[in-house]
N, C-alpha and C positions, 0 to 999 in steps of 0.2 A: 200504394204510394211509396215511391222510392226516396229514401233519405240519404243525403250524402253522408260520408263518414264524419266530416266535421260537424254537421248539424246534429247527427246522432250523439256525438261526444258532448256537444254543447247542451243538448237536452239532458243527457245523463248527468252532466255536471250540475245542472239546475236542480235535478231531482235529488242529488246527493247533498245539496247544501243544507246546513243545519236548520234554517228557517223553513225548509220544505219538509224536513224529517220530523221536527219536533216543535210544535207551536209554542212550547214553553221557552224556547231559545229566542224567539222573535222579540225584539225590543218593542216596547209600547209605541204606537204611532206618535209621531211628532210632526211639528210643522215642516212643510216641505222647504228645502233650501232653494232659493231663487237661482235660476241658471245664470243670469247676468244681473248684477245690481242695477236697480232703477237709476241711480245717480250716474252710471256710465252712459246711459242713453241720453240723459239730460245735461251732461257735462259739456260746456261749450268747447273745451279743448278737444273733446272726443268727437265732435260733430263731423269732422273730416274723415273719421274712421267708421262712419255708418255702414259703408259697404262691407268692411271687415266684419262688423257685428252681424250683419245679415248673412254673410257667407258661413259663419261658424255657429250661429245661435242654435242651441239644441234644447228643446223643452224637456224638462225632467220634473218628476214629482217625487224624487228620492227623499225619504224622510231625513230630517236633520239628525245628526249625531247628538248624543247627550252632550250638554254644554261642557262638562268636564273633559270630554275627549275632543270635541269640535274645536276648542280653543287651544289645544296643544300645538306646539310648533315642533317640527321635525328635530329630534335631538341629535341626529347624526351629522357629522361635518359634511358639507356639500362638495367634497373633493373628488378628484378623478377616480380614485379607487372605489368610493361609494357609488358613484354613477355607473362605473363599469360593472360592479356587482349587480346593480339594479338592471342594467342592460341585459345581462345574462339571464336574470329571472324573467324579464319581460319577453325576450326573444325565444327562450327555450325551456327554462327550468321550472317555472311556476306551474303548479298542478291544482285543479284538474285540467286547465288549459293554459298554454302559453299565451300571454296577453296579446301578442302580435297577431294571433289567429283572428281575433275580432277587431282590435284597434288598429291593425296594420303595422308593418315593419317600421314605419316612420311616425306612428302615433296619430295619424291623420283620420282615424276612424274608418279607413278603407282596408279591412282585413281580407281574409280568404274570400274569393268570389262566391264560394258555396255557403258562406255565412250569411244568414238573413236574420235581421232583428228589427223589431219595432218597439221602441225607437232605435235608430241605428247606434252603433257603438260610439262612445264619447271620442271627440276629436281633441287630443291633447295639445295640438299645435295652435289652438285658438287662445291667444294670450288673454283677451278680455274675460273669457269664461274661466280659464284656469286660475287667473289671478284672483277671481272672486271666490274660489273654493279654498277654504282653510285646509292646512295640512291634516288636521284632526278629522275633518269631514272625509277627505280622501282615504285616510287610514280606515275609518269606519266602513266606508263603502267596500274597500278591498276585503276587509275582514268578514263582513256580513253579507256582501252581495247587495243588489239593488232590486227590490220587489218590482214586478211588472216590467222588467227588462230582462235581457239575456245574461246580465252580469251575475256570474255565480259568486258564491262566498269562497274565500280562501282561508278557512279556519286553521289549516295546518302550517301556514307560513309563520315564521317567527316574527315578533314585533320588529326586530332589526331588518329582516327581509322586506317587510312592508314599507318601512321608512326608506330603505334603499330604492325600492320601486318608485316611491313618491319623488325622491330626488331625480330619478331617471326621467319619469314622465314630465316633470317640470322643466327638464332640460332638452327634451326632444325637439322643440321648435328652434333651438339655438344650434343645432347640428348642421 
């Protein structure tokens, strides 16, 4: 079986994540975070956006971050410099993999054609989904990875770098 280079790197990245290497690092299972809040689907003002919801809905069973982190709001200013630093991390500098390889250059979940993942990579351009995810939850996923997906952990990124990434991915749909 021939693996593409990207797939091999993705597998290596998953193998080297802390939760794969040391069970003691894995946080205790928590309730899954809903992908889209139920009230979005039932909100009368949102009824006209049902097609948008269907187009970007992505089922996930990612464990919820601990409440103390999940409720944190990005402490960095959302200025141009912060987003540019996040863009550089997303497009090239983040390790073990640059985010764009899986999530796509535009954050639409359409990364490298050789990348295969079930579930597919998160689509950051889907406002209903992204607005439902707290900053702290995104931070926790980037830091720890997401079990049962191809999303590796990024334990070596500084807290500031993760917050910069979060500003960037929340901005990709506005570009």
